[in-house]
C-alpha positions in Angstrom: 168.9 92.3 133.2 172.3 93.9 133.1 173.0 97.5 133.9 173.3 98.3 130.2 169.8 96.9 129.4 166.6 98.8 129.7 163.5 97.3 131.4 160.9 95.8 129.1 158.5 98.5 130.4 159.9 101.0 127.8 159.0 98.6 125.0 155.6 98.0 126.4 155.0 101.8 126.6 155.6 102.0 122.9 153.5 99.0 122.0 150.6 100.1 124.2 150.6 103.8 123.3 147.3 105.0 121.8 147.6 107.7 119.1 144.4 109.7 118.5 145.9 111.8 115.6 149.1 112.4 113.8 152.0 110.2 114.9 154.4 109.6 117.8 158.0 108.6 117.5 160.6 107.3 120.0 164.4 107.6 119.5 166.1 104.2 119.7 169.7 105.3 119.3 171.5 105.9 116.0 169.1 106.1 113.1 166.6 103.9 114.8 163.1 105.0 115.6 159.8 103.5 116.6 156.8 105.3 114.9 153.3 104.8 116.1 150.2 105.8 114.1 146.6 105.3 115.1 146.7 101.7 113.7 150.3 100.7 113.2 153.7 100.4 114.8 156.7 101.0 112.4 160.3 100.4 113.1 162.7 102.6 111.1 166.3 101.3 110.8 166.2 99.6 114.2 169.6 98.4 115.5 169.7 96.7 118.9 173.2 95.1 118.5 176.4 96.1 120.3 179.7 97.5 119.2 180.7 96.3 115.7 184.5 96.8 115.8 187.2 98.7 117.8 186.4 101.7 115.6 182.6 101.4 116.1 182.1 101.3 119.8 178.5 101.8 120.9 178.0 104.8 123.1 174.4 104.3 124.2 172.6 101.3 125.6 170.3 99.3 123.5 166.9 100.2 124.9 165.0 97.2 123.5 165.7 93.4 123.5 164.3 92.5 120.0 163.3 89.1 121.3 160.8 90.8 123.6 159.0 92.7 120.7 155.4 91.6 120.4 154.0 94.2 118.1 155.4 95.4 114.8 153.6 96.0 111.5 156.5 97.1 109.3 160.3 97.3 109.6 161.9 99.7 107.2 165.6 99.7 106.3 167.3 102.5 104.4 170.4 100.4 103.5 172.2 97.2 104.3 174.9 98.4 106.8 174.6 96.5 110.1 173.4 99.5 112.1 170.4 99.9 109.7 169.8 96.2 108.8 171.1 93.7 111.4 170.5 90.0 111.6 169.8 89.5 115.3 167.5 92.5 115.4 165.4 91.7 112.4 165.2 87.9 112.8 164.0 88.3 116.3 161.2 90.7 115.2 160.3 88.4 112.4 159.9 85.4 114.8 157.6 87.2 117.2 155.4 89.3 114.9 153.9 89.2 111.5 155.7 92.4 110.4 156.5 93.2 106.8 160.2 94.0 106.1 160.9 96.5 103.4 163.9 98.3 102.0 166.3 98.4 99.0 167.3 95.2 97.3 170.6 95.1 99.2 168.7 95.0 102.5 166.1 92.6 101.3 168.7 90.1 100.1 170.2 90.0 103.6 166.8 89.6 105.1 166.0 86.6 102.9 169.4 85.1 103.5 168.7 85.2 107.2 165.5 83.1 106.7 162.8 85.8 106.7 160.2 84.5 104.2 160.1 86.2 100.8 156.4 86.8 101.2 157.2 89.0 104.2 159.7 91.2 102.4 159.3 93.9 99.8 161.9 95.7 97.7 161.4 99.4 97.5 163.2 101.4 94.8 163.1 105.2 94.6 159.7 106.3 93.5 157.9 103.2 94.7 155.2 103.4 97.4 153.1 101.0 99.4 150.1 101.5 101.7 149.9 99.5 104.8 147.3 99.8 107.5 146.7 103.6 107.9 150.1 104.8 106.5 151.9 105.1 103.3 155.6 104.7 102.8 157.4 106.0 99.7 161.0 105.2 98.8 163.0 108.3 97.8 166.6 108.7 96.6 169.5 108.9 99.0 173.0 110.3 98.7 175.0 107.8 100.8 178.5 107.5 99.4 179.1 104.3 101.1 176.0 102.4 99.9 174.9 102.9 96.3 171.6 101.1 96.8 170.6 103.1 99.8 167.2 104.9 99.8 165.4 107.3 102.1 161.9 106.9 103.4 158.8 109.1 103.5 156.2 107.9 105.9 152.8 109.6 105.6 150.0 109.1 108.1 147.0 111.2 109.1 148.2 114.3 107.2 151.8 114.1 108.7 154.9 113.4 106.5 158.0 112.0 108.2 161.2 111.9 106.2 164.1 109.5 107.2 167.3 110.2 105.3 169.3 107.2 106.4 173.0 108.0 106.1 172.6 110.5 103.3 175.3 113.1 102.9 174.4 116.6 101.7 173.6 116.8 98.0 171.1 118.3 95.6 168.8 115.4 96.3 167.4 117.2 99.3 166.3 120.1 97.2 164.6 117.9 94.7 162.7 116.1 97.5 161.8 119.3 99.2 160.3 120.7 95.9 158.2 117.6 95.4 157.0 116.7 98.9 155.6 118.6 101.8 157.6 117.4 104.8 156.7 118.0 108.4 159.5 116.1 110.2 163.0 115.4 108.9 165.3 112.8 110.5 168.9 113.6 109.3 172.2 111.9 110.3 174.7 114.1 112.1 178.2 113.1 113.0 181.9 113.4 112.4 183.5 112.4 109.1 181.1 109.7 107.8 177.9 111.6 108.4 176.8 115.2 107.8 178.3 118.0 109.8 176.3 120.7 111.4 176.2 123.1 108.5 175.2 120.3 106.0 172.4 119.1 108.3 171.0 122.6 108.5 171.2 123.2 104.8 169.6 119.8 104.1 166.7 120.7 106.4 166.3 124.0 104.6 166.3 122.3 101.2 163.7 119.9 102.4 161.6 122.8 103.7 160.8 120.8 106.7 158.9 122.2 109.7 160.7 120.0 112.3 164.4 118.9 112.2 165.5 116.0 114.4 169.2 115.2 114.2 170.0 111.5 114.5 172.9 109.1 114.6 175.0 111.5 116.6 174.8 109.3 119.7 175.6 105.8 118.5 179.4 105.5 117.7 182.0 107.0 120.0 184.4 107.9 117.1 181.8 109.9 115.3 179.7 111.5 118.0 178.8 115.1 117.6 176.9 117.6 119.8 173.3 117.9 118.4 172.7 121.2 120.2 175.1 122.8 117.8 172.4 122.2 115.1 169.8 124.0 117.2 172.3 126.9 117.7 173.0 127.1 114.0 169.3 127.1 113.1 168.8 130.1 115.5 171.8 131.9 114.1 170.5 131.5 110.5 167.0 132.6 111.7 165.3 130.0 109.5 161.7 128.9 110.3 162.6 125.3 111.4 161.9 123.9 114.9 164.8 121.7 116.1 164.0 118.8 118.4 166.9 117.0 120.2 165.8 113.5 121.2 167.9 111.6 123.7 167.7 107.8 123.8 164.1 106.8 124.6 162.6 110.3 124.2 159.2 110.5 122.6 158.0 113.2 120.2 154.3 113.6 119.2 153.2 115.6 116.2 149.8 116.2 114.5 148.7 118.3 111.6 146.3 120.3 113.8 
């Protein structure tokens, strides 16, 4: 194990966690999260690779070696960019588990090209849902200017609704989603230039009418890093009824309807 790698005990903590009600989630860096329900373990946009280019230098360590993953029921991808759908990460999970892999057609094409069996993949277009174990995932529209096939995800389990917006930029889509769905937790990408800025993240959260806002992606790439506590400050200044949770790499957040 090198200094930049986390011990496998962190992964085993996730895999062995018992959830009595609601759900728990762990921040894995970037837009990646592990989500645990009473009966299932879901990976949202996991990315355990390194720096992609001189412009995309990874700031935080990869907390999990995907080759050591032993438990995974579903892996969800919002779009086909490497930090949301990466070969080494997904093929390792596919080899060690019986997980289902789901996402837009662009992501699923890559998964199948990498050798993940078609029977273990599922294309999700906006409006489509599937129920797996004790949770339901619904594909919703996204507003990612760099990936036209991108989607967002709504995960519902035990009365809790978790929204993952992928790399969506601010648009009227958030208002449409917020008027149609009751959202408890919103994961929204924050960063310089290619992600949403502070004001847009706050407005998106307001449009979604979420109870909890968790900024994401602000920690992954050096060139686009942004201070997430600015979001919490903006929420306080606007005096809106949204709780902001700032999760550092490896942090856990537990939420139940009660």
